ROFIZA-180474 format. One record per residue: residue in three letters; x, y, z of N, C-alpha, C, CB in turn. Coordinates in Angstrom, 3 decimals. Atoms other than C-alpha are relative to their C-alpha. Glycine has a CB too. Layout:
! ROFIZA-180474
ATOM   aa        nX        nY        nZ       caX       caY       caZ        cX        cY        cZ       cbX       cbY       cbZ
ATOM  ALA         X         Y         Z         X         Y         Z         X         Y         Z         X         Y         Z
...
This chain:
! ROFIZA-180474
ATOM   aa        nX        nY        nZ       caX       caY       caZ        cX        cY        cZ       cbX       cbY       cbZ
ATOM  MET     0.557    -0.656    -1.430    17.541    15.097   -10.180     0.031    -0.623     1.236    -1.324     0.282    -0.046
ATOM  PRO    -0.185     0.700    -1.598    17.886    14.610    -6.521    -1.553    -0.474     0.227     0.595     1.329     1.469
ATOM  LEU     1.203     0.721    -0.397    15.813    12.108    -4.770    -0.726     0.807     0.862     0.257    -1.282     0.630
ATOM  THR     1.088    -0.625    -0.942    12.913    13.432    -2.750    -0.020    -0.702     1.558    -1.559    -0.240    -0.759
ATOM  GLN     0.212     0.612    -1.489    12.453    12.609     1.473    -0.562    -1.219    -0.240    -0.960     0.830     1.024
ATOM  GLU     0.782     1.182     0.363     9.694    10.476     0.284     0.784    -1.246    -0.639    -1.044     0.458    -0.968
ATOM  GLN    -0.756     0.687     1.306    11.878     8.590    -2.449     0.888    -1.043     0.966     1.130     1.275    -1.162
ATOM  LYS    -0.937     0.530    -1.059    14.661     8.123    -0.048    -0.782    -1.076     1.141     0.645     1.386     0.814
ATOM  LYS     0.709     0.834    -1.027    12.320     6.628     2.613    -0.251    -1.269    -0.546    -1.291     0.587     0.476
ATOM  GLN     0.337     1.588     0.680    11.061     3.947     0.206     1.182    -0.667    -0.201    -0.751    -0.033    -1.502
ATOM  TYR    -1.079     0.806     0.112    14.297     3.127    -0.783     0.710    -0.709     1.087     0.786     0.654    -0.539
ATOM  LYS    -0.982     0.422    -0.979    15.949     2.693     2.313    -0.841    -1.106     0.602     0.529     1.182     1.071
ATOM  SER     1.061     0.883    -0.935    12.906     0.391     3.514     0.381    -1.481    -1.055    -2.158     0.745    -0.010
ATOM  ILE    -0.415     1.155     0.928    13.873    -1.807     0.250     1.360    -0.410     0.316    -0.066     0.377    -1.514
ATOM  GLY    -1.569     0.336    -0.029    17.437    -1.755     0.301     0.154    -0.722     1.452     1.078     1.525    -0.137
ATOM  HIS    -0.156     0.569    -1.338    17.241    -2.816     4.287     0.324    -1.511    -0.454    -1.414     0.201     1.036
ATOM  HIS    -0.178     1.722    -0.018    16.880    -6.546     2.928     0.713    -0.434    -1.078    -1.372    -0.864    -0.077
ATOM  LEU    -0.897     0.802     0.583    19.214    -6.473     0.234     0.945    -0.289     0.391     0.279     0.226    -0.834
ATOM  LYS    -1.010     0.184    -0.125    22.295    -8.077    -0.210     1.394     0.788    -0.764    -0.204    -1.081    -0.130
ATOM  PRO    -0.824    -0.861     0.552    25.579    -6.123    -1.229     0.382    -0.799    -1.292     1.167     0.424     0.961
ATOM  VAL    -0.151     0.719     1.042    26.122    -6.847    -4.817     1.393     0.407    -0.460    -1.107     0.178    -0.964
ATOM  LEU    -1.320    -0.571     0.057    29.248    -5.001    -4.950     0.893     0.172     1.132    -0.115     1.132    -0.479
ATOM  ILE    -0.915    -0.083    -1.070    32.244    -5.345    -2.504     1.280     0.920    -0.571     0.429    -1.553     0.488
ATOM  VAL    -1.213    -0.728     0.452    34.984    -2.591    -3.057     1.128    -0.372     1.280    -0.366     1.816    -0.206
ATOM  ALA    -1.176     0.021    -1.163    38.351    -3.585    -1.053     0.991     1.006    -0.095     0.813    -1.293     0.011
ATOM  ASP    -1.366    -0.753     0.408    41.780    -2.292    -0.714     0.304     0.568    -1.110     0.964    -0.691     0.048
ATOM  ASN    -0.402    -0.323     1.169    42.522    -2.198    -4.062    -0.611     1.197    -0.742    -0.117    -1.053    -0.657
ATOM  GLY     0.665    -1.334     0.171    40.014     0.600    -4.347    -0.866    -0.180    -1.366     1.171     1.299    -0.101
ATOM  LEU     0.645     0.225     1.119    38.140     1.231    -7.791     0.546    -0.308    -1.248    -0.624     0.864    -0.149
ATOM  THR    -1.455     0.713     0.987    39.846    -1.416   -10.131    -1.323     0.239    -1.340     0.847    -2.432     0.511
ATOM  GLU     0.902    -0.041     1.165    37.946    -1.187   -13.957    -0.711    -1.133     0.183     0.637     0.057    -1.374
ATOM  GLY     1.250     1.429    -0.522    36.185    -4.892   -12.674    -0.988     0.854     0.974     0.896    -1.683     1.215
ATOM  VAL     0.987    -0.445    -0.601    34.520    -2.878   -10.207    -0.832     0.958    -0.585     0.377     0.363     0.993
ATOM  LEU     0.425    -1.231     1.249    33.604    -0.136   -12.429    -1.088    -0.526    -0.829     1.326     0.397    -1.173
ATOM  ALA     0.685     0.699     0.905    32.297    -2.648   -14.841    -1.285    -0.643     0.781     0.963    -1.040    -0.669
ATOM  GLU     1.327     1.222    -0.801    29.915    -4.941   -12.247    -0.765     1.626     0.694     0.914    -1.752     1.881
ATOM  LEU     0.828    -1.238    -0.440    28.662    -1.159   -10.752    -0.818     0.471    -1.270     1.010     1.271     0.575
ATOM  GLU     0.668    -0.214     1.094    27.536    -0.582   -14.110    -1.030    -0.893    -0.412     0.798     0.108    -0.874
ATOM  ARG     0.748     1.125     0.479    25.962    -3.906   -15.080    -1.010    -0.143     1.364     1.056    -1.439    -0.410
ATOM  ALA     0.725    -0.011    -0.995    24.521    -3.831   -11.500    -1.008     0.726    -0.028     0.553     0.209     0.880
ATOM  LEU     0.852    -1.103    -0.166    23.009    -0.495   -11.615    -0.943    -0.164    -1.073     0.698     1.339    -0.013
ATOM  GLY     0.773     0.041     0.867    21.424    -1.077   -14.985    -1.046    -1.536    -0.176     0.900     0.357    -1.065
ATOM  ASP     0.987     0.973    -0.262    19.853    -4.362   -13.880    -0.914     0.269     1.104     0.600    -1.194     0.225
ATOM  HIS     0.761    -0.258    -1.040    18.643    -3.717   -10.599    -0.357     1.473     0.483     0.582    -0.647     0.928
ATOM  GLU     0.243    -1.274    -0.434    18.549     0.226   -10.339     0.090     0.428     1.550    -1.229     0.249    -0.464
ATOM  LEU    -0.481    -0.142    -1.725    18.782     0.037    -6.300     0.840    -1.202     0.411    -1.424     0.001     1.164
ATOM  ILE    -1.038     1.163    -0.343    21.749    -1.718    -5.197     0.741     0.472     1.319     1.177    -0.267    -1.306
ATOM  LYS    -1.112    -0.335    -1.583    24.034    -2.205    -1.689     1.073    -0.305    -0.711    -0.091    -1.096     1.691
ATOM  ILE    -1.733     0.221     0.734    27.699    -1.856    -2.082     0.759    -0.009     1.589     0.782     1.809    -1.363
ATOM  LYS    -0.986     0.235    -1.361    30.223    -2.989     1.032     1.291     0.528    -0.581     0.201    -1.776     0.608
ATOM  VAL    -1.289    -0.646     0.162    33.117    -0.664     1.065     0.880    -0.440     0.832    -0.016     1.313     0.122
ATOM  ASN    -1.041     0.478    -1.387    36.090    -2.572     3.415     1.077     0.953    -0.499     0.641    -1.959     0.180
ATOM  ILE    -1.008    -1.489     0.194    38.298     0.683     3.182    -0.102     0.076     1.728    -0.881     1.808    -1.177
ATOM  LEU     0.099    -0.725    -1.849    39.319     1.312     7.379    -0.480     1.416    -0.012     1.734     0.163     0.935
ATOM  ASP    -0.168    -1.380    -0.312    39.867     4.734     6.845    -1.492     0.526    -0.400     1.319     0.731    -0.857
ATOM  ARG     1.417    -0.653     0.385    36.513     6.705     6.924    -0.129     0.977    -0.998    -0.574     0.637     1.078
ATOM  GLU    -0.195    -1.257     1.252    37.400     9.565     4.753     0.056    -0.559    -1.433     1.536     0.894     0.169
ATOM  ALA     0.066     0.973     1.285    38.754     7.130     2.233    -1.207    -0.628    -0.398     0.859    -1.102     0.145
ATOM  ARG     1.285     0.832     0.775    35.577     5.181     2.139    -1.238     0.786    -0.269    -0.547    -1.257     0.894
ATOM  LEU     1.272    -0.862     0.491    33.310     8.198     2.022     0.473     0.605    -1.247    -0.524     1.223     1.081
ATOM  ALA    -0.324    -0.631     1.023    35.549     9.621    -0.824    -0.288    -1.196    -1.221     1.503     0.603     0.199
ATOM  ALA     0.339     1.247     1.120    35.240     5.906    -2.683    -1.688    -0.133    -0.543     0.413    -1.630     0.857
ATOM  ILE     1.369    -0.152     0.116    31.556     6.164    -2.298    -0.555     1.057    -0.619    -0.494    -0.029     1.063
ATOM  ALA     0.285    -1.126     0.407    31.385     9.474    -3.401     0.395    -0.129    -1.690     0.764     1.085     0.920
ATOM  GLU    -0.372     0.184     1.206    33.492     8.583    -6.605    -0.934    -1.059    -0.566     1.399    -0.312    -0.049
ATOM  LEU     0.772     1.242     0.580    31.368     5.356    -7.295    -1.372     0.767    -0.650    -0.425    -1.290     1.361
ATOM  CYS     1.592    -0.791     0.365    28.061     7.978    -7.282     0.367     0.495    -1.113    -0.695     1.293     1.022
ATOM  LYS    -0.353    -0.772     1.215    29.900    10.111    -9.999     0.118    -0.644    -0.908     1.000     0.683    -0.012
ATOM  VAL    -0.323     1.035     0.955    31.115     7.368   -12.040    -1.188    -0.971    -0.565     1.027    -0.830     0.662
ATOM  GLY     1.018     0.565     0.605    27.918     5.451   -12.132    -1.174     1.054    -0.139    -0.361    -1.223     0.743
ATOM  LYS     0.996    -0.880    -0.002    25.878     8.473   -12.120    -1.088    -0.388     0.646    -0.308     0.336    -1.130
ATOM  ALA     0.872     0.248    -0.597    23.895     7.458    -9.659    -0.256     0.770     1.544     0.135    -1.252    -0.069
ATOM  ASP    -0.011    -1.109    -1.348    22.288     9.256    -6.518     0.375    -1.235     1.372    -2.055     1.012     0.274
ATOM  LEU    -0.171     0.655    -1.408    23.278     8.203    -2.716    -1.192     0.106     0.548     1.039     0.604     0.947
ATOM  VAL     0.968     0.384    -0.627    20.700     6.931    -0.891     0.269     0.219     1.455    -0.289    -1.256    -0.368
ATOM  GLN    -0.276     0.148    -1.532    22.230     6.191     2.584     1.283    -0.676    -0.157    -1.154    -0.890     0.954
ATOM  VAL    -1.014     0.464    -0.070    25.420     5.391     3.889    -0.188    -0.535     1.898     1.168     1.156    -0.618
ATOM  ILE    -0.219     0.344    -1.326    25.775     3.236     7.185     0.944    -0.956     0.185    -1.086    -0.383     0.585
ATOM  GLY    -1.029     0.876    -0.304    28.909     2.123     8.481     0.680    -0.283    -1.638    -0.669    -1.448     0.882
ATOM  LYS    -0.637     0.554     1.014    30.647     0.251     5.479    -0.978    -0.225    -1.142     0.655    -1.195     0.441
ATOM  MET     1.189     0.133     1.143    27.371     0.009     3.429    -0.720     1.156    -0.584    -1.101    -0.776     0.522
ATOM  ALA     0.832    -0.761     0.768    26.056     2.141     0.722    -1.252    -0.536    -0.706     0.757     0.504    -0.868
ATOM  LEU     1.164     0.501     1.227    22.781     2.117    -1.220     0.198     0.864    -1.088    -1.702     0.128     0.420
ATOM  LEU     0.134    -0.900     1.300    22.841     3.710    -4.539    -1.427    -0.302    -1.090     1.496    -0.322    -0.922
ATOM  TYR     1.221     0.258     0.878    19.834     4.296    -6.905     0.382     0.737    -1.505    -1.503     0.721     0.782
ATOM  ARG     0.269    -0.494     1.343    19.943     4.966   -10.543    -1.137    -0.635    -1.073     1.267    -0.098    -0.611
ATOM  LYS     1.136     0.525     0.775    16.823     5.098   -12.774     0.601    -0.706    -1.107    -0.989     1.089    -0.494
ATOM  ASN    -0.259     0.534     1.215    16.717     2.872   -15.635    -1.335    -0.117    -0.691     0.737    -1.289     0.116
ATOM  PHE     1.047    -0.509     1.057    14.111     4.076   -18.376    -0.320    -1.760    -0.545     0.823     1.376    -1.474
ATOM  SER     0.277     1.360     0.578    14.036     0.181   -20.020     0.489    -0.778     0.972     0.612    -0.344    -1.367
ATOM  VAL    -0.566     0.912    -1.133    13.973    -1.819   -16.919    -0.526    -1.175    -0.255    -0.305     0.380     1.449
ATOM  ASN     0.530     1.218    -0.159    13.552    -5.406   -16.352    -0.995    -0.289     1.383     1.191    -0.870    -0.040
ATOM  LYS     0.933     0.137    -0.995    10.575    -5.704   -14.054     0.553    -1.005     0.929    -1.337    -0.361    -0.527
ATOM  GLN    -0.690     1.070    -0.676    11.856    -9.006   -12.863     1.240     0.212     0.764     0.282    -0.903    -0.886
ATOM  LEU    -1.291    -0.398    -0.671    15.269    -7.780   -12.097     0.177     1.032     1.064     0.795     0.400    -0.928
ATOM  SER    -0.154    -1.130    -0.898    14.577    -4.125   -10.442    -0.158    -0.467     1.094    -0.792     1.074    -0.143
ATOM  ASN     0.109     0.189    -1.770    14.768    -4.348    -6.706    -1.174     1.037     0.068     1.650     0.538     1.163
ATOM  VAL     1.282    -1.049    -0.398    12.354    -1.033    -6.992    -1.228    -0.628    -0.339    -0.002     1.473    -0.809
ATOM  HIS     1.273     0.357     0.463     9.525    -2.705    -8.967    -0.218    -1.365     0.698    -0.090    -0.041    -1.607
ATOM  ARG     0.095     1.382    -0.793    10.161    -6.336    -7.241    -0.785     0.129     1.436     1.585    -0.571     0.314
ATOM  PHE     0.685    -0.025    -1.418     9.244    -4.724    -3.678    -0.883     0.954     0.102     0.875     0.188     1.117
ATOM  LYS     0.913    -0.696    -0.334     6.746    -2.464    -4.423    -1.465    -0.341     0.045     0.188     0.840    -0.610
């Protein structure tokens, strides 16, 4: 289910204060990056990702692929930063960025 505008607004305000937990470099989407994506989304629900790819089209394609592989919704893209959200039904409220900042 896609995010509503109200949810996106709330997640953007939370995401503003987050630091990137995942950095994708020129090597692209390696197995290590995808494993860390899965772990981070499972723990935090809302994560910030930095994609250090110079070509804009390649960067947007990498972000789209991260959303597809991680089964996450894209909240926002600003420059090289992307904010992704995936609902976790068995969430640890001490780790979840959504629950910690409510």
